[in-house]
N, CA, C and O atoms as a MOPAC input file, in Angstrom:
PM7 MOZYME 1SCF
protein

 N      0.84000 1    -1.17400 1     0.00000 1
 C      0.00000 1     0.00000 1     0.00000 1
 C      0.87900 1     1.22900 1     0.00000 1
 O      1.91400 1     1.29000 1     0.66400 1
 N      0.45500 1     2.15500 1    -0.72800 1
 C      1.20300 1     3.38800 1    -0.82500 1
 C      0.60800 1     4.47100 1     0.06700 1
 O     -0.57300 1     4.44100 1     0.41500 1
 N      1.41800 1     5.38200 1     0.40800 1
 C      0.93900 1     6.50300 1     1.23700 1
 C      0.42900 1     7.60300 1     0.33700 1
 O      0.79600 1     7.72600 1    -0.83200 1
 N     -0.42400 1     8.38800 1     0.93200 1
 C     -0.89100 1     9.56100 1     0.21100 1
 C      0.22600 1    10.58700 1     0.20600 1
 O      0.90500 1    10.75700 1     1.21900 1
 N      0.42700 1    11.25600 1    -0.88000 1
 C      1.45200 1    12.29500 1    -0.88000 1
 C      1.03000 1    13.43400 1     0.04600 1
 O     -0.10700 1    13.90100 1    -0.01900 1
 N      1.91400 1    13.86500 1     0.87900 1
 C      1.61600 1    14.96800 1     1.80300 1
 C      1.02400 1    14.51000 1     3.11400 1
 O      0.70000 1    15.34600 1     3.95700 1
 N      0.86800 1    13.19800 1     3.32000 1
 C      0.32900 1    12.72600 1     4.59000 1
 C      1.36000 1    12.87400 1     5.70900 1
 O      1.01300 1    12.95100 1     6.88700 1
 N      2.60500 1    12.91100 1     5.32300 1
 C      3.66800 1    13.10800 1     6.31000 1
 C      3.96100 1    14.60100 1     6.41200 1
 O      4.19200 1    15.26600 1     5.40200 1
 N      3.95100 1    15.12100 1     7.63300 1
 C      4.18300 1    16.55300 1     7.81900 1
 C      5.64700 1    16.87700 1     7.62200 1
 O      6.52800 1    16.07500 1     7.93100 1
 N      5.88000 1    18.01700 1     7.12400 1
 C      7.24700 1    18.45900 1     6.90700 1
 C      7.83400 1    18.94300 1     8.23900 1
 O      7.11400 1    19.47900 1     9.08000 1
 N      9.13900 1    18.75200 1     8.42300 1
 C      9.75600 1    19.12400 1     9.70500 1
 C      9.62400 1    20.61000 1    10.01800 1
 O      9.45900 1    20.96300 1    11.18600 1
 N      9.68700 1    21.47900 1     9.04500 1
 C      9.60300 1    22.91000 1     9.33500 1
 C      8.20300 1    23.29900 1     9.76600 1
 O      8.04100 1    24.25300 1    10.52700 1
 N      7.17800 1    22.57900 1     9.29700 1
 C      5.80200 1    22.85300 1     9.72700 1
 C      5.65700 1    22.46100 1    11.20200 1
 O      5.03200 1    23.18100 1    11.98000 1
 N      6.23000 1    21.32800 1    11.57600 1
 C      6.16300 1    20.89000 1    12.97200 1
 C      6.93900 1    21.85000 1    13.88000 1
 O      6.49400 1    22.17000 1    14.98200 1
 N      8.09500 1    22.30100 1    13.40800 1
 C      8.88900 1    23.24200 1    14.21000 1
 C      8.15000 1    24.56900 1    14.35600 1
 O      8.17000 1    25.16600 1    15.43200 1
 N      7.50500 1    25.03500 1    13.30400 1
 C      6.74800 1    26.29200 1    13.37500 1
 C      5.57200 1    26.14900 1    14.32900 1
 O      5.26300 1    27.07800 1    15.07600 1
 N      4.91500 1    25.00000 1    14.31200 1
 C      3.80000 1    24.75900 1    15.23900 1
 C      4.26800 1    24.72300 1    16.68200 1
 O      3.60900 1    25.27300 1    17.56400 1
 N      5.40000 1    24.08000 1    16.92800 1
 C      5.94100 1    24.02500 1    18.29200 1
 C      6.34300 1    25.41500 1    18.76500 1
 O      6.09700 1    25.77600 1    19.91600 1
 N      6.96100 1    26.19700 1    17.88300 1
 C      7.36000 1    27.55400 1    18.24100 1
 C      6.14800 1    28.42800 1    18.54400 1
 O      6.16200 1    29.20000 1    19.50300 1
 N      5.11300 1    28.31000 1    17.73900 1
 C      3.89300 1    29.09700 1    17.96500 1
 C      3.23300 1    28.70500 1    19.28600 1
 O      2.74500 1    29.56500 1    20.01900 1
 N      3.21800 1    27.40800 1    19.58900 1
 C      2.64300 1    26.95100 1    20.86400 1
 C      3.44100 1    27.48400 1    22.04900 1
 O      2.87300 1    27.92400 1    23.04800 1
 N      4.77100 1    27.43700 1    21.92000 1
 C      5.61500 1    27.91800 1    23.00200 1
 C      5.42600 1    29.41900 1    23.20500 1
 O      5.33600 1    29.88200 1    24.34200 1
 N      5.36700 1    30.17600 1    22.12400 1
 C      5.15800 1    31.62500 1    22.23900 1
 C      3.82100 1    31.94700 1    22.88600 1
 O      3.73500 1    32.85200 1    23.71600 1
 N      2.78100 1    31.21800 1    22.51700 1
 C      1.46100 1    31.45700 1    23.10400 1
 C      1.48700 1    31.15900 1    24.60900 1
 O      0.95800 1    31.93300 1    25.40700 1
 N      2.10200 1    30.04000 1    24.98900 1
 C      2.17000 1    29.68200 1    26.40800 1
 C      3.01400 1    30.68600 1    27.18900 1
 O      2.63700 1    31.08100 1    28.29300 1
 N      4.13800 1    31.09900 1    26.63500 1
 C      4.99800 1    32.06600 1    27.32300 1
 C      4.29900 1    33.40400 1    27.48500 1
 O      4.42100 1    34.04100 1    28.53200 1
 N      3.57300 1    33.83800 1    26.47600 1
 C      2.85000 1    35.11000 1    26.56900 1
 C      1.75800 1    35.04400 1    27.62700 1
 O      1.55200 1    35.99700 1    28.37900 1
 N      1.06500 1    33.92500 1    27.68200 1
 C      0.00500 1    33.75900 1    28.67000 1
 C      0.56400 1    33.78200 1    30.09000 1
 O      0.03600 1    34.47000 1    30.96400 1
 N      1.63200 1    33.02800 1    30.30800 1
 C      2.23800 1    32.97300 1    31.64600 1
 C      2.79200 1    34.33800 1    32.03300 1
 O      2.62000 1    34.77600 1    33.17100 1
 N      3.44900 1    35.00600 1    31.10800 1
 C      4.00400 1    36.31900 1    31.41400 1
 C      2.89200 1    37.31600 1    31.73200 1
 O      3.03500 1    38.14200 1    32.63300 1
 N      1.80800 1    37.24200 1    31.01000 1
 C      0.68800 1    38.14500 1    31.26500 1
 C      0.06800 1    37.91700 1    32.62600 1
 O     -0.27800 1    38.86900 1    33.32600 1
 N     -0.07700 1    36.63800 1    33.00800 1
 C     -0.70000 1    36.34000 1    34.29900 1
 C      0.23100 1    36.65900 1    35.46400 1
 O     -0.17700 1    37.32000 1    36.41800 1
 N      1.47100 1    36.19700 1    35.39500 1
 C      2.40400 1    36.42800 1    36.48800 1
 C      2.95100 1    37.83300 1    36.48500 1
 O      3.26300 1    38.36900 1    37.54800 1
 N      3.07700 1    38.44100 1    35.33500 1
 C      3.61100 1    39.79400 1    35.24900 1
 C      2.73700 1    40.79700 1    35.96100 1
 O      3.24200 1    41.73500 1    36.57800 1
 N      1.42700 1    40.61300 1    35.88400 1
 C      0.51200 1    41.53300 1    36.56600 1
 C      0.68000 1    41.42900 1    38.07100 1
 O      0.69100 1    42.44700 1    38.76400 1
 N      0.81200 1    40.21100 1    38.58900 1
 C      0.98700 1    40.02000 1    40.03100 1
 C      2.31100 1    40.60900 1    40.49800 1
 O      2.36300 1    41.30500 1    41.51100 1
 N      3.35700 1    40.33400 1    39.77300 1
 C      4.67900 1    40.83400 1    40.14900 1
 C      4.71600 1    42.35400 1    40.04600 1
 O      5.28400 1    43.02100 1    40.91100 1
 N      4.11600 1    42.90500 1    38.99700 1
 C      4.09800 1    44.35500 1    38.82600 1
 C      3.37600 1    45.05300 1    39.96500 1
 O      3.81200 1    46.10600 1    40.43000 1
 N      2.27400 1    44.47000 1    40.41400 1
 C      1.52400 1    45.06500 1    41.51400 1
 C      2.33000 1    44.99000 1    42.81300 1
 O      2.35200 1    45.94800 1    43.58500 1
 N      2.98400 1    43.86500 1    43.05400 1
 C      3.78900 1    43.71600 1    44.26800 1
 C      4.95900 1    44.69400 1    44.26200 1
 O      5.28600 1    45.28300 1    45.29200 1
 N      5.58500 1    44.86500 1    43.11200 1
 C      6.70700 1    45.80200 1    43.00900 1
 C      6.22600 1    47.22700 1    43.23700 1
 O      6.91300 1    48.02200 1    43.87900 1
 N      5.06000 1    47.55000 1    42.72000 1
 C      4.51200 1    48.89700 1    42.89900 1
 C      4.22200 1    49.15900 1    44.38000 1
 O      4.51600 1    50.24500 1    44.88100 1
 N      3.65500 1    48.18500 1    45.08100 1
 C      3.37600 1    48.35900 1    46.51300 1
 C      4.66900 1    48.51000 1    47.30100 1
 O      4.75100 1    49.33600 1    48.21000 1
 N      5.67600 1    47.71800 1    46.95900 1
 C      6.96300 1    47.82500 1    47.64700 1
 C      7.59100 1    49.19200 1    47.39400 1
 O      8.15600 1    49.79000 1    48.31000 1
 N      7.50200 1    49.68300 1    46.18200 1
 C      8.04400 1    50.99400 1    45.83700 1
 C      7.36100 1    52.09600 1    46.64400 1
 O      8.02500 1    53.00100 1    47.14900 1
 N      6.04400 1    52.02000 1    46.76300 1
 C      5.31400 1    53.03300 1    47.54700 1
 C      5.69800 1    52.96400 1    49.02500 1
 O      5.83700 1    53.99500 1    49.68400 1
 N      5.86900 1    51.74200 1    49.54300 1
 C      6.23200 1    51.59900 1    50.95800 1
 C      7.62100 1    52.17900 1    51.21900 1
 O      7.83700 1    52.82900 1    52.24200 1
 N      8.54800 1    51.95200 1    50.31500 1
 C      9.89800 1    52.50400 1    50.47100 1
 C      9.86300 1    54.02200 1    50.40800 1
 O     10.54700 1    54.69300 1    51.18100 1
 N      9.07100 1    54.56600 1    49.49500 1
 C      8.96500 1    56.02600 1    49.39900 1
 C      8.38400 1    56.62700 1    50.67500 1
 O      8.83600 1    57.67800 1    51.12800 1
 N      7.38300 1    55.96500 1    51.25700 1
 C      6.81600 1    56.47800 1    52.51800 1
 C      7.85100 1    56.45000 1    53.63600 1
 O      7.93300 1    57.38400 1    54.43300 1
 N      8.63900 1    55.37900 1    53.69600 1
 C      9.68500 1    55.30200 1    54.72400 1
 C     10.72800 1    56.38900 1    54.53400 1
 O     11.17000 1    57.00500 1    55.50400 1
 N     11.12300 1    56.62800 1    53.29500 1
 C     12.10700 1    57.67700 1    53.03400 1
 C     11.55000 1    59.06000 1    53.35000 1
 O     12.26400 1    59.91500 1    53.87300 1
 N     10.28500 1    59.27700 1    53.03600 1
 C      9.66900 1    60.56900 1    53.36400 1
 C      9.59400 1    60.76000 1    54.87200 1
 O      9.80100 1    61.86300 1    55.37800 1
 N      9.29800 1    59.68200 1    55.58000 1
 C      9.21000 1    59.77100 1    57.03500 1
 C     10.57100 1    60.08500 1    57.64000 1
 O     10.66000 1    60.83700 1    58.61100 1
 N     11.63500 1    59.51200 1    57.07100 1
 C     12.97700 1    59.78700 1    57.57600 1
 C     13.42900 1    61.18600 1    57.20800 1
 O     14.13700 1    61.83100 1    57.98100 1
 N     13.02900 1    61.66800 1    56.03400 1
 C     13.43700 1    63.00000 1    55.59400 1
 C     12.73400 1    64.08600 1    56.39400 1
 O     13.32900 1    65.12400 1    56.68300 1
 N     11.49200 1    63.86100 1    56.75000 1
 C     10.70200 1    64.84100 1    57.50300 1
 C     10.17600 1    64.16100 1    58.76000 1
 O      9.03200 1    63.70700 1    58.77000 1
 N     10.97000 1    64.07800 1    59.81200 1
 C     10.48200 1    63.42200 1    61.03000 1
 C      9.34100 1    64.22700 1    61.63500 1
 O      9.24100 1    65.44000 1    61.45200 1
 N      8.49900 1    63.53000 1    62.34800 1
 C      7.34900 1    64.18200 1    62.97800 1
 C      7.84200 1    65.23600 1    63.96500 1
 O      8.72100 1    64.97500 1    64.78700 1
 N      7.27800 1    66.39600 1    63.87200 1
 C      7.67800 1    67.50000 1    64.73900 1
 C      6.95900 1    67.36800 1    66.08300 1
 O      5.73800 1    67.50600 1    66.15900 1
 N      7.69600 1    67.11100 1    67.09300 1
 C      7.15000 1    67.04100 1    68.43900 1
 C      7.48400 1    68.32600 1    69.17200 1
 O      8.15900 1    69.19900 1    68.62500 1
 N      7.01800 1    68.44800 1    70.40300 1
 C      7.37900 1    69.64200 1    71.15700 1
 C      8.88600 1    69.66400 1    71.38200 1
 O      9.47500 1    68.69600 1    71.86300 1
 N      9.48000 1    70.76300 1    71.03100 1
 C     10.92400 1    70.86900 1    71.15700 1
 C     11.31100 1    71.07100 1    72.61400 1
 O     10.75400 1    71.91500 1    73.31600 1
 N     12.26100 1    70.28900 1    73.04100 1
 C     12.75900 1    70.41600 1    74.40100 1
 C     14.12100 1    71.07900 1    74.31500 1
 O     14.98700 1    70.64600 1    73.55500 1
 N     14.30200 1    72.11300 1    75.08400 1
 C     15.60700 1    72.77600 1    75.02700 1
 C     16.67900 1    71.84600 1    75.57200 1
 O     16.49000 1    71.18300 1    76.59200 1
 N     17.78200 1    71.81100 1    74.89000 1
 C     18.87200 1    70.96100 1    75.35400 1
 C     19.58400 1    71.67500 1    76.50300 1
 O     19.72900 1    72.89700 1    76.49100 1
 N     20.02200 1    70.90900 1    77.48000 1
 C     20.69900 1    71.55600 1    78.61000 1
 C     22.02800 1    72.14500 1    78.15500 1
 O     22.71400 1    71.60800 1    77.28500 1
 N     22.35500 1    73.24900 1    78.76700 1
 C     23.61200 1    73.91600 1    78.41800 1
 C     24.76600 1    73.03700 1    78.87500 1
 O     24.81000 1    72.60000 1    80.02500 1
 N     25.69000 1    72.78500 1    77.97300 1
 C     26.84500 1    71.96000 1    78.29700 1
 C     28.09800 1    72.69300 1    77.89000 1
 O     28.13200 1    73.42600 1    76.90200 1
 N     29.08700 1    72.48200 1    78.65300 1
 C     30.35700 1    73.10400 1    78.31200 1
 C     31.19600 1    72.10700 1    77.51500 1
 O     31.01800 1    70.89400 1    77.62600 1
 N     32.09000 1    72.63000 1    76.72900 1
 C     32.94900 1    71.77200 1    75.92800 1
 C     34.00000 1    71.06900 1    76.78100 1
 O     34.55000 1    70.05000 1    76.36400 1
 N     34.28100 1    71.59000 1    77.94900 1
 C     35.26500 1    70.95900 1    78.79900 1
 C     34.76400 1    69.60500 1    79.30500 1
 O     35.56000 1    68.69800 1    79.54600 1
 N     33.44700 1    69.46900 1    79.46500 1
 C     32.90900 1    68.20600 1    79.95500 1
 C     33.06600 1    67.09600 1    78.91300 1
 O     33.20400 1    65.92300 1    79.26100 1
 N     33.04500 1    67.47500 1    77.64400 1
 C     33.11400 1    66.48600 1    76.57700 1
 C     34.54000 1    66.11200 1    76.21500 1
 O     34.75300 1    65.11600 1    75.52400 1
 N     35.49600 1    66.86200 1    76.65100 1
 C     36.87900 1    66.60600 1    76.25800 1
 C     37.36400 1    65.30600 1    76.88300 1
 O     37.09200 1    65.00800 1    78.04600 1
 N     38.08300 1    64.55200 1    76.08200 1
 C     38.65800 1    63.29500 1    76.56100 1
 C     40.15100 1    63.48300 1    76.78200 1
 O     40.84500 1    64.14300 1    76.00900 1
 N     40.60400 1    62.89300 1    77.83800 1
 C     42.03600 1    62.92500 1    78.11800 1
 C     42.69600 1    61.80700 1    77.30900 1
 O     42.03500 1    60.82000 1    76.98500 1
 N     43.98100 1    61.93900 1    76.97500 1
 C     44.64200 1    60.90700 1    76.17000 1
 C     44.60200 1    59.52100 1    76.81200 1
 O     44.47000 1    58.52800 1    76.09700 1
 N     44.70900 1    59.42600 1    78.12000 1
 C     44.70600 1    58.10800 1    78.75800 1
 C     43.32800 1    57.47900 1    78.74000 1
 O     43.20900 1    56.26900 1    78.92900 1
 N     42.26700 1    58.27500 1    78.51400 1
 C     40.92300 1    57.70100 1    78.42500 1
 C     40.70500 1    57.02000 1    77.05200 1
 O     39.79500 1    56.20100 1    76.91500 1
 N     41.49800 1    57.33800 1    76.07500 1
 C     41.36000 1    56.75800 1    74.75700 1
 C     42.02900 1    55.39800 1    74.63800 1
 O     41.73500 1    54.63900 1    73.71500 1
 N     42.93000 1    55.08400 1    75.57000 1
 C     43.66900 1    53.83900 1    75.51000 1
 C     43.06900 1    52.87100 1    76.51100 1
 O     42.92800 1    53.18000 1    77.69400 1
 N     42.71400 1    51.67900 1    76.00900 1
 C     42.21200 1    50.67900 1    76.95100 1
 C     43.33700 1    49.68900 1    77.22700 1
 O     44.04900 1    49.26300 1    76.31700 1
 N     43.48100 1    49.33600 1    78.48600 1
 C     44.57900 1    48.45000 1    78.88800 1
 C     44.04200 1    47.08100 1    79.17300 1
 O     44.80400 1    46.18100 1    79.52800 1

């Protein structure tokens, strides 16, 4: 028995079909996971910006005057710098 001509698929047709399937699957996965990752990254970015803003502008509380200190009290003697 003879085969019908063209019943056997050509290798380039099979390779093109596999490539198209892979591209479709990759696009679908990227679309689904990319949205989740993008949202998480956006939330993390906003949280970091809020922390940086909080550090740049600390909450203003009632100012307490610092006690007057003399510079002589802060001076260190040379023997105080050496630990034995």
